[in-house]
N, C-alpha and C positions, 0 to 999 in steps of 0.2 A: 124332349131329350134331356136326360139327367146329366148335370155337370159333375164331374168327378173332382174331388179335392186334389190339389197339387201338393206333393210332398217333396221335401228336400233333405239332404243329409244334415244332421245336427252339427252345429259349430263345436269344434273339439275343445274350446277354451271354457274353463269354469267361469260361471258368471261372477262378477265382482260387484260388491255394493257400490252405490254411487259415491264418488269422491270428487272433491273439488280439484282443479288443476294444481293448486298449491299443495294440497295434501298428497296428491300423486307424485309431485316433484320431490318433496322431502322424504316420502316413504321410500322412493327409489334410492335416494342417497343414504338413508339410514340402514336399510337392510343390505349391508355389504356382506360379502362372504367372509368367513372367519380368517382365512389366510391374509386377506387384505388388511383386516383390522390388526392382526398380530404384527404384520410387517410395519404398519404405520406406528404401532405402539413401540416396536423395537427402535424405530428411527428417532422417535421423539422422547421416549422415556429414558433412553440411555444417555441423555445429555446431563452431565454433572452428577454430583453425589447428593444434591439437595432433595431430589424427588424420591420419595419412599412409597412404593406401591402399597405395602401393608398399612402404612400410616394413612395414606389416602383412603383406602377402603374402609378403615376402621373409624376415622374421624369425619370424613365427608359423606361417604355412602352408608356408613354404619352397617357394614356387612360382617358376618361372622368370619373367623379366620380361615375357614375352609371354602369360602365362597369368594369368587373373583368378580370383577366387573364384566368379564366376558360371559360368565354364567348369568348375571343379571340381564344382560342384553339378550341372551338366548331365551330367557323366560319371557321377556317382553315380546320377542319375535314369535314365540309359541302362542302367546295370548292374541297377538294380531292375526296369526294364521287361524286360530280357532274362531275368530270373529269374521273371517273372510277377507281381512286386509292382507292380501297376498304379498309376500316380499318379492321385490324385483332385484335381479342380479345387476350389479353395476355395469356389466358389459351390454346389457339390453337397453336400447334406447327407446324412449317413448315414441319418437317419430317413426321408428320401424313398426311398432304396433299399429300406429294410426294409419300408416301407408298400407300395411297388409290388410287392415280391415276395410279401408276405402276401396281396395281393388276387388272386393268380393261383390258380385252382382247376382241378380236372379239368373242370369245366363250361365252361372257356374253349375247349375243343375244339369247333370249329364243325362242323356237319354239312355245311358247304359244301366240305369237302375232297373229297367225292365218294366213290364206291365204289372198292374196290381190286380189281384184277384177280386172277384165280386164280394167275397166275404170280408176282405180287408177294408171295403168302403165303409162298413159300419163301425169300424174301430180305427179311426184316423189317429195319427200320432198326437200324443198328449204332452210331450215334453215342452217345457217353457222355452227351451233353446231351439225349437224347430222353426222352420221357415214360415210356418203359418202365423207365428206370433211375432215375427219381425217385419217391420215396414220395409217396403222396397227401397233399395239404395239407388238414388238417381245419379246419373253421370254429372260431371262438372259443367258441361254445356248441353243444353237441350238438343242441339243439332247433331251432337255426336252420339254414336251408338256405344253403349258400354261394352268394354272388351270382355270376351268370355274368359272366365277363370275356372275351369273344371276342377273339382276336388278329386283327390286321389281315391280310387275305389279299391277296397281291400283285395277283391278277387279279380285279377286282370283277365283271366281266362273266361270267366262268366261274362264279363263286360264285352269281350270280343265276340262271344257267341250272340249276345243281345244285339250288338251292332250289325251283325250279319243276318238277323232274323227278318222275316217278312214284315213284321210290324215296324222295325226301324226303317226299312226301305220305304214303306208307305208313309211313315212320318216325314221323311225327308222330301218326298214328293209333295205332301200337303204343305210343308213349310215353304217350298219353292213356289207353290201355287199362291200362298198368301202373300209372299213378297211381290209377286207380279201384280196382285190385286191392289196392294197398298204401297205403291212405289212413291207416292207423294208424301206419305206419313213417315217422319223420321224416328218416331218412337213406336215400339211394339206393345201389344196388349196381351193380357193373359186370356187364353181361350181354351176350349175343351173339344175333344173329338167325340163323335157319335158313339153311343153305347154299343153299336154293332161291332165296333173294333175291340171292345172289352179291355180297354187299357186307358192310359192317361199320357198327356204330353205337357211340357212346360214351355212357355214362350217368354220373351222379354216383356217385363211389365211396362205399362204406359207411364211416361214421366209426369203427365198432367192429370192422371186419374189413378184411383186405387181400385184393384180388382174387387168385384162384388161376388158374394156367395149366394147361392139359391137357398130357399127355405129348406129344401131337402138336405143340402149339405149342412146347414145349421143344426138340423135335427139329428144328423148322424154323429156329430161331435159330442164330446162329453161336456158337462156343465161348466168345468173350469178351464176349458181350452178354447173359449171363444176368441175370435180375432179381436185384438184391441181396437177400441173405437178411435176415431181420428183424434189427434192431439187437441186438447182444449185450447181455447184462446189464451194468449199470453196475458198474465195478470197485469194490471196497470201498475204504475210506479207507486202509487199510494198503497195498493194492496201488498206489493212486495215489501215496502218499507214496514208496513204493519206486521207482516209475517216475520221479518227480520227482528223487529223489536220484541215480538212475542218469543221467538227462539232465543234471543239474548236474555230476556227476562227469565226464561226457564233455566238457562245455564247458570245465571247468577243466583237463582233460588235453589238450585240442586245441591243438596248437602254433600253428596258423593263427589261431585266435581269440585266444590269448594274445598273439601278435605284434601283432595289430591293436589289442588293448587297450593294450599297452605303447606303441605308436605314438600312440594317442590321449592317453595320460597324458603323454607327452613334449610333445605339442602343447598340452595343458592347461597344463603348466609354462611353456612359452614364452609362452602367452597371459597368464598371471599376471605373468611378468616384463615383458612388453610393457605391461600395464596399470599396473604399479607404476612403470615408467619414464615413461610419459606423465603420471601423476599427480605424481610427484616433479618432473618437468620443469615442470609447471604451477605447483606450489608454489614452486619455485625462482624462477620469473619473478615470481610474486606477492610473494615476500619481497624480491626485488631492487627491484621497483617501490616497495614500501613503504619500503625503506631509502633509496632515492634521494629519495623525497618527505620522509622524516624529515630528511635532511641539509639539504634546501632549507628546511624549516620551522625547523630549529634555527638556520640562518643568519638567517632573518627575525626570529625571536624574539630572538636575540642583538643584532641591530641595533636592535630596539625597546627592549631593556633598556639598551643604550648611550645611546640618545636620552633615555630616562627619567633615567638617572643624570646626563647632561649638563644636562638641564633642572633637576634638583634642585640641582646645583652652581651653576648660574647664579642660581637663586633664593636660595640661601644667601649667595652673594657680594653680591647686592643688599641682602639683609637686614643683612649685616655692615656695609656702607657706611652704611646708614640708622642702625644702632646707633652707629657711630662718630660720625656727625654729631650725633646726639642727645647723645652723651657730651661732645662739644666744647661744645655749647650749655650743658650742665649745668656744665661747668668755668667758662665765662664768667660764668654766673649766680652761681656760688660765689665767684669773685673779686670780683665787684661787691658781694656781700653782705659779704665780709670788709673791703673797702675802706670801705664805709659804717660798718662796726662800729668800725674803728680811728679813724675821724674822730669818731664820737660818743663813743668812750671818751676821746679827747683833749679834747673839748669839755667833757665832764662832769668830768674830773679837773683841769683848769686853768681855773678860772672867770675869772682876771684874766690879762692878757697879761704877759709878762716885762718887766724893766727895760730902759732903752735901753743898748745896749752901748757901750764906750769905744773910741774910734778909736785904733788902735795906731800909726799913722804920726805923728799929731800929738800924741798923748798927752793929747788933750782929749776930753771927753765930747761926745757929739752934743747937738744942741739937743733939749731935752726938750719933747715935744709931749704934751699931756694927752690920754688915751684914755678912751673911755666905759667904764664899769664893766659887766662881764657878770654875769648872774645865772643859775644853773642851776635850772631849775624841775622840778617833778614830771613834767611832760610829757616833758622831756628824758630823765629817768631811765626813764620808761615806754618811750620809743622805743628806748633802749639795751637794755632787757630784751627788747623785741620783736626786735631784731636778733640778740640771743643765741639766742632761740628759733628764729628762721629759720635761723641757722647750724647749730644742733644738728639740726633736722628736715630740712635740705636733703639730707644724704646718704641718709636713709631714703626721702625723696620721689624722689630720682633713681633709687635702686635699684628702687623700685616701678615707676616708669615703664619702666625697662629690662626688668624682668620681664614687664610687660604686653606690651611690644613683642616680646620673645622668644616669649611665648605665641602671639601672632598669627602670628609667623613660623613657628613650629613647626606650627601648624594649616594654614598655607598650604602648607608642604612636604608634610605628610601628605595633604592634598587632591590635590596634584599627583601624588604617588606612587600614590594610590588610583585616580585617573583613568588613569594610565599602566598600572597593574596590571590594571585592568578591560579596557583595550584589549588587553593581552597575553593575558589569559584568554579574551577573545572570539576572538582570533587562534588560540589553542590549540584552542578548541572547533571552529573552522572547520577546522583542520588534522586534528582527530580525525574530523570528518565526511568529509574527503577520504580519510583512511585507511580509514574504514568503506566509502566508495564503492568504493575499490580492492578491499577484501575482498568486497563484494557482486558486483562485476564478475567477479572471478575465481571466486567461488562459483558464479555462473551459468555460467561457462565450464566449471567442474568438473562441474556437473550435466549440461550438454550432452554433455560428454565421457563421463560415466558412462552416459548414455542411449545414445550411439553404441556404447560397449563392451558394454552390455547387449544391444543388438541383435546385435552380433557374437557374443556369448556364446550367445544363443539359437540363432543360426544354426549355430554350432559344435556345440552339444549335439544339435540335430536331425540334423546330418550324421553325428555319431558314432553316434547310435541307428540311423540308416539303414544305415551301413556295418556295424554289428554285426549287424543283421538280415540284410543281404545275405550276410555271411560265414557266419552260422548256417544260412541257407537253402541255400547252396552245400554246406556239410558234410552237411546232411540229405539232399540229393539225391545226394551222392557215396556216403554210407554207408548210406542208407536208415533211419537211426535218428534219434530226436528229440534235439535239443540244447536245453538250457534257456538262457534269456536271463540273462546276468550282470548285476549291478547297473549301471545307466547311469553313464557318466562325466559328471559335472556339476561346475560351478564354483560353489563356495559362497562366501559372504562371509568365512567363517573362513579359507578358503584364501588370499584376497587379503590379509587381515591378517597371516597367517603369512609370506607372500611379502614383504610390506612390512617386517616385523620382520627377516627375514633380510637383505634388501637394505640396511636402515638400520643 
């Protein structure tokens, strides 16, 4: 009995070259749709007036005036597509692809494909994506049967006819007969029907075994469509390390890869210089704005200080006039006291009036008029002593009054200066708030600029990784050998600080 080959519908996904999980991850992130990139660019590039798209393209990317960074990314994407590195849309999750592939089993082969002719046995499918060249996919647990996942057949009417054909009914009867025979076996095996039926069937493959082909089947297939041999034994740790070292050595000795890396490092240096230039320019504008504001504030404060000093001088002048006026009053009072004192002294010392004087012209004495006799009493002497006491205490009293006046004047000056100083201090606080507002404004602009630069940095790093993978894939296709991935070219915060120190 001749076993007929089992055929399945080809997998509709284009085969993708082998990629590491890390490459697959960042490739998905890098190949975003154009609208998403433009929206992100509008969000981040619109912050502040410091960022100049044309200056960035010319100084960092060194692109012509008519070429943008989007055009550069599109060229890189086209190169990746040409090498089979298919772009993944951001909405498509890798887990969805994995889950969809994991649900496909051998049982997905529908019997609706119909019988195969005798002539078709000599020309089996030769596609690399056919089921004969894919190993059987086992379920997650050996005790569970894989769920059937029939693929969609293009012609539903033909499939319906095949299901109702006598062959399909006979096949279902044979399948039920086999299930009754092998009730203790949890996994199904691939078998064939007798050649008298002139057709083929597909059963669930065995989990613990791989279907075998007869020599007649092997001779009927083409020379390049043989079933792949069982996977070789996993290499040991030493062999894997040796292969990794050889792949890394090939990458470090490849001139094309080194040239690309040197180009990326130069682009990184230009990006750091551009970043330092923008930040230093922003800091210079901030310092200039603060200096101008300080000059204006110093002028305002100087004007307030001048007004304060002028007010103090006017107050002191008024106080001096008041003191001089009081001093004059004291002098008048003192002269009055001295006049009264002299009068009382004369009264007390000469109790009787003097004799009548002789007339010099006539040589005769004047007519003697009798005058009343004056008597100095104790009261007169008491008044004289009181005048002496007033004269002696007058200087001390006047000095005390002057000191009291000067104390009041001093407190008035101090109060005036305190009020003016408080006004100046309030003005200085307001000016400090204005300077802090300038710092806050420029800090916000700096943060927005750093966000825009961070977006550009992430885009640069993604493009660098993509270019490195493209170059490595080209070399692998040219030489047929594996090339290891060199460390990614990234922009770190320490690099920016070093560039700032060098430029400063």
